[in-house]
Structures are given as C-alpha cells and as structure tokens.
N, C-alpha and C positions, 0 to 999 in steps of 0.2 A: 551756270555754265553747263551746256549739254555734254553728254558723254563723248561724242566725237571731238568737241572742242578741248575737253580735258586730255584726251589721248593725244591730240595734236600738240598741246602745250607740253605734255610729258616727253613726247618725241623730240620737240625743240630743245627742252632742257637737257635731255640725254645727249643730243648731238653737241650742244654747247659745251658740256662738261668734257665729252670725249675729245672734240677738236681742240679745245683750249689746252687740255692736258698733253695731247700729242705734240702740239706746236711748242708749248712751254718746255717740254722735255728735250725736244730737238735743239732749240736755240740755247737753252740753259747749258746743254752739253757742249755746244760749239764754243762757248766762251772759254772753256778749259783749254782750247787750242789757240786762243787769241790773246788773252789778257793776263795770264798767270805771270809772265816775265816781269810785269810792271811792279810786282811786290819786292823784287830783288833790287839791291843797290848797285851791284857790279862795281864796287870800289876798286878792286884789284884784279884786273884781267891780264893774264900773262900774254905778252906779245902785242898789247895795244899801245902804240906809241904816238898816235895822232893827237893834235891839239884839241879836237872836239871831245867832250866828255863821252865815254863809251855808251852809257845808258841813253843819253840824248841822241847819239848816232843811231842806235838800234830802234829807238822810238820813231825817229824821223823816217828811217828806212821802212818800217812796217806801215806807218801811216801813208807814205807815198805809194806802197803797194796796194793798200786798201783803197786809197783815193783813185788810183788807176783802175782798180776793179770796178768802182762805181761808174766811171765813164764807160767802160766796156759793158757794164750791166744795163745801161740805158737801152742798148740794142738787144743784148742777149736775153734779159729778163722779160722785156716787153714782147719779144717774139717767140719765146720758148713754148713748145707744145706741152700740155699738161702731163702727158704720159711719161715725159722724160725728167720730171722735176725731182722725184725721190732719188733716182740713181745719180743725178747731178749733185745733189747735196752730199751724198756719201763720198763720191769721187773727189769733190773739191776739198772737203774736210780732211780726207786722208792725204791729199797732196800737202796740205798745210802741216800735218803731223810729220811727214817726211822732212819738211823744211825745219821743224823743231829739232829733229835728230841731227840734221846738218849743222844747225846752230851750235849744238853741243860739241861736235867733233871737228868742225872746220877751224883753220887758223883764225886768230883774233881779227885780223884785217878783213876777213871774208864773212865774219858773223853778221854784219849788217845786211849783206846780200841774202843770207838765209832768212832773216826776218822780213825782208822785202818779199821773198818768195812765200813766206808764211801768210802775209797780209793779202797778197794778190788773189788767191782763190776765195778767201773768207769774205771778201766784200760783197759777194753775190748771194750769200746764204740767206740774208734777211728777205730779199725779194722772192726767193724761191719758197721759203716757208710761208710768207704772208700770202702768196698767190693761192694757197690752199684755203685761205680764210676770207678773202675779200669778196665784196659784192653780196653780202648776206644781211638779213634783217638783224642779226645779232653780231655784226662785225665789230661794234664797239667793245662788247664783252670779250670777243675772241682777240681783238687787237690789244686790249688792255692786259689780258692774261699773258699774251705773247710778249708784250713790252716789259712787263714786270720781270720776265725771265732775264733780260739783260741787266736790269737794275740789281736783282737779287744775285744772279750768277756772278756778276763782276766782283761782288764782295766775297761770295762763298769760295770761288776758285782761288782768289788771292789768299784767303785764310788757309786753304788746303796747301797752296804753294809755300806759304810761310811756315806751316807746320812741317812740311817735308824737309825744309832746310834746317829749321831749329831743332825739331824733335827726331827726325829720321836721318839726319846727316847727309841728305842729298845735296850735291853741289848746286850752286845757283845756275850754272850753265846747263845742267841736266834736268833741273827741276821742271821747266816748261814741258819737255818731252815726256817725263814721267807722269806728270799730271794729265797730259793728253792720253796716254795709255790707260790710265785709271778710268777716264770718262768715256772711252771708246764703246764699251758695251751699252752704256746708257744712250749714247748717240744713236747706235744702230737700232735699238728698241724704239726710240722716239721717231726715227724716220720710217720704220715699218708701220707704226701706228698712224703716222701722218699720211702715208700712202693709201690708207683705207678710208680717209675722209671723203664722203660723197660730194658730188658736184652741187653747185647751188640749185635750189628748187625753183619751180615756176614762180612761187610767191616771192622768193628772193630776187629773181630777175625783174619782176614787176616793180618792186619797191626800190631797188638799188641799181638798176640798169645792168644789162648783161655785160660781162667783162670778156673782151676778145683780144687776141694778139694784134699788135699795131705795126704798120709798115712805117718806113722813114717819112713818107708823105703825111701819114696820119699824125706822127709825132710833131712834125713841123707845123702843120695846120693847127693842132691843138694849142701849141705853145704861143703861136702868133695871135690866136684868137683871144687868149686870156693873159697876154704878156704883162701888162702893168701889175696886176695882182700877183701873178706868179713871181715876178722879179722881186717884189717887196718881200714875199714869203721866203724866197731863196736867200735873200740877204740876211733875214732874221736867222734862218737856219744855219748859215755860215757862222754867225756869231755864236749860236748855241752849240754847234758841233765843236768849234774851237775850244769853248769853255769846258764842255763835257769831256772831250778827249784829253785836254790838258789835265784836268782834275783827276781823270781816271788813270792816265799813264804815269803821272807823277804823284799818285796818292801816297806812296810810301814816304816821299820827301816832304809832302805837305803835312802829313800826320806827324812825322818826326819833328818838323818845325813847330808843331803845336804841342809837342811833349808826349806823343804816343808811339814813338818809334819801335818799342819792343812789346807791343800789344797786338798779337795776330787777330784776336777776335773783333777788334775795332772795325775792320773792313766789313765783315758779315753783319755785325750789329747795326752799323749805319745803313747798309743796304736793306736790311729787313725793315727798319723803321721807314725808310724812303718808300719801299714797295707798298707798305700799308697805307701811307698817306697819299700815294699817287693813284693806287688802283681804283678806289671807290669813285672819285669824281670823274675819272675817265670812262668808267663803265656806265655811269649814269646817263651819258649822252645818248645811249641806246633808246631811252624813253622819249627823246625828241623825235617825233615821227617826220615832221616837215624837214626836207633835206636842206633847204636854204637856211632855215633857222638853226639846224644842227651844224652847218658849216660855220655860221657866225658864233655859235656856242663854242666850237673848237677854237676859234680865234680868241674868244674870251678866256678859255683855259690857258692858252699860250700867254696871253697878256697877264693873267693872274700869276702864272709861274715866274715870269720875269719880275713882277713886282715883289713876290716873295723873296726871290734871289737878292734883289737890290735892298729891300728893307732889312732882311736878316744881316746883310753885310754892314749896313749902317748901325744896327744895334750892336754887332760884334765890335766894330771899330770904337764905339763909345762905351764899351765894357758893360753893356746891358745883357749880353748873351755870353755863355761860356763857349769855349772852342768846340766841344763835342756837339752841343746843341746847334751852334752855327753851321757846322758841317752837315748835320742832318737836314736843317732847313734849307741850306744852300743847295744840297743835292736834290731835295724835294722840288725846289723851284726850278732847277735845271730840267728835271725829268717831266714835271708838269707841262713845261713849255716845249720840251724836245720830243716827247713821245707822240703827240698828235701828228707831227710831221711824218712819222714812220708808218702810220697806218690810218688813223681816224680821220684826220683833216682831209687828206687827198681822196680817201674812199667816199666821204660825203660830198666832196667837191664834184666828183664824177657823177654821183647820183643827182646832184643839184643841177648841173649843166646839161645832163641827159645827152651826153656826147659820146662818140666812139673813143674809148680809151680804156686803160687799165691802171690800177694804182702803182704797179711796178714801175711804169715809165716815170710817173711824177715823183715817186720816192727816190728813184735813182738819179733823176735830173737834179733834185735838191741835194741828195747825198754827194754827188760828184763835186758840186760847188762847195758843199759843207766841209768835206775832207780836204779840198784844196785850201780852204781857209784854215783848217787845222794845221796843215803843213806850213802855211805862212806864219802862224803864231809861233810854232816851234823854231823856225828859222830866225824869226825876229828875236826871240829870247836868246838864242844861241850865238848869233853872229853879229848882232848890232850892239853888242856890249851893254846889254841891259843889266845894270848892277842892282837887281832887286832879288830879295829872297823869294822862294816859291810861294809863300803865303802872301807876301805883299804884291807880287805879280798877279795872283788870283784876285785879290781885293780890287786892284786898279782895273783889271779886265772886267770884273763884275760891274763896276760903275759904267764903263763904256757900253757893255751889253744892255744894261738897264735903260739907259737914256735912248740909244738908237733903237733898241728893240721895241719899246713902247710906241715910238713914232711910226715905225714900219708896220707893225701889226695893226695899229689903228687905221693906217692908210689902206692896207689890204682889205680889212673888214668893210670899210666904206666903199671901196671899189667893187667888191663882189656883191654887196647889198644893192648898190646902184645899178650895176650892170645886169644882174640877173632879175631884179625887180622890173626893170624897164623892158627886158626881153619878154618876161611873163605877161606884162601889160599889153604888149603889141600882139603877141600870138603865142600859141602853145609851143614850147621848145621842141624843135625837131630832133630826131635821132639821126645822126650822120650815117650815111651809107658807106 
C-alpha cells in the first residue's frame, strides 16, 4: 500500500472513531431522559384513583407521545437543513427534561400528561443524530456504534435509576428527573462533538448516493415506487418495535417475574452482553461493497435475529435455558433484527436504488408505524382483559413475531432482489432529479 493510501486509511479510521464516539455519546445520554422511569414499579402513587395501573398509564402516555413524534418526524427530519440539527437536539432533549420535572411535581392524574410531553420531543432525536452519519462508506460501522448506544444505555440508565432509589433514597417520582440532570453535561459534550463531524466526502457520495432533503412529492413518489417491499418491512418493524418496547418498558416486571427483582446490575449486565453480541455482525456488513448484496445481507441479519428470538424462547420453555441466558439471547435476537431498520438497512436501500431520498424519511416512516404498533400492544394487554403474566405475555408475543416475521422478511428480500435486478438488467438506474 502506498503512502497516500495509508494516510487515506488512517484519516478514514480517525473519522470513524470520532464520529462513532460523538454519536454514541449523544444518544447514550438521551436515554437518561427517556427510559429511566421504566425501572420503577410505582406501586403506591398518592392521588392515583383510576382503574388503569399507574405504570401502564404513564408507559402508554409516553409511547403515544413518542409515536406522534415519529409521524411529525417524517416531514421534519426529512426536510431539516443540516445547520440546524445540533441546536434542535439540545432544545428537544431539554424540553423532555422539563417534562420529567413536571412529572415529579404535578398531581397524580396529570402525571401521564407529563410523560406524553416527555416522549413527544425525544422521538426525533434518532433521526437528527443519524443524519450526521448516513451516506458514508463506513455507515455500517457508524450505525452499529450508534445503535449499540441505545442497547447499552437502556440498561445503564436503569441501573443508575435503581441505584438512586435503593442507595440514595431518591423517590421514584423524582428519580427520572434527577437522572436527567446527571446526564445533561454528557449530552451537551456529545452534541458539541457531533456538530463538528464533517459532511460526506466525494468518495462517500459516489458509493452511497448523495443524501438531500425531500419534499412531500419526493416522499410520496419514493414510497409508491417501492411500496410492496416497504410495506412488508414496515409490518416486520411494527412487530419488532412492539416487542422491543414492551420488554424495555416493563423490564422491571419481567425480571421480577424471573426472580431478579432486587438486582439492579441485571439491567446493565444484560445490555452489555447484548451489545457485544450485536455489534460485530452489524459492523461486518461494511465489507459488502455491492449495495444490493448488502441490502439482502441486512435482510438476512433481520431474519437471523428473529430466528434467535424464537429458538431461545423455545429452549427456555422446555427448560434447556436458564432465565438470565434466555433474556440475553432474546434481547440479542430483538436487536439483531431491530437495529438494521434504524440505520443500516435503509441506508443501503437508498444506495442500491440510487434514488433521491434520505434515510431519515424511511426510518421515520417505519418508526411511526412501529410505535403505533407498540401502543396497540399496550392497549391490548391493559384493556382486553389479557390474564397473562408479563413473562408469559412476552413468550406468546415472541412466537407470533417469529412466525410472521420470517414470512415477511423473506418476501421483502425476494421483492427487492427481483425488482432491483430487473431494473439493473434493463438499464443503469437513474438518479431522480
């Protein structure tokens, strides 16, 4: 390798480490404002007299806010100018922190409103952060590093929250806001570093297609052009989001049902093992240079994750796996299937179709439907008199996801392979004006 090539590789490595660290730090910190409340049980909340369980009510409220944010983000994220992204991240997260303070001080009947207001701004953070990373030759590594942040941070911030309650005597109602205050300096540092990430290079644009803001007509045209494959993927993502959000929001209840109710470290330990098992296979997709092949490889990762989820559940039900091992494998399966939708799969799809688009649009299109599905699962569990324990409900949901998910992913892979291969055979794919 010549000296200029070595220098180019070193610069690319330095950029990759810097951008991954900045994005990881930003999104890792954001989770302290979103998920810490899930570790509390809220068994006795003064003034709460409604028939609905208090924790279920606030989870539903936050998820509805988050889901609504995803619908708003389809337009906002796909159209936002790059210069405004860093300031938007800080402003949105600080609004969510104000909502956590309101959650602590408002009367019990109004606390779900505070959690709705907390979820509403946070739903747009992912798209803003990933917009700094998309459309690059190393987007798989960047996206995998960013995605691991929400796997790892979900466990870490819950362990911090549980520690604040058990060891420091912070009330369950104030614990989410206190955790947010603790992570605010880290968030500001991450956003500052992220704002210094350079724009994609000419080589990035040649290999991965230039990413530009989209108009409403652009979004409609793109969806209709690839609708069969996109609909199948969105349905898979709805199932995955519902499962991932359910297991995340009610992790305290699920672990308690498995006999780990008073073990704060179990959240971070599971998250750490899941992060290690997920990171390497996701990052390896970077070495698949052909974009169509990489798109199909991402489909294979999603399919493999769903199989891991289903097979580990089968082994647990027949007592071949212990509960802690099952939870690690179950979580690994979810995130192997879930993470590609948040960055890798759609980033390569845009590069493969060589069409005018950005990943933010596709991510938020899928996310809006995904969190709508999550709301539906919560409402089903609460209001349709489903007399199942948290663990049993997760087991049965895992079977549904495994069966439908395999069929839908297989169809989507077939669709894009046939559709894009036939287009390539007829003519060189045009770049839409």
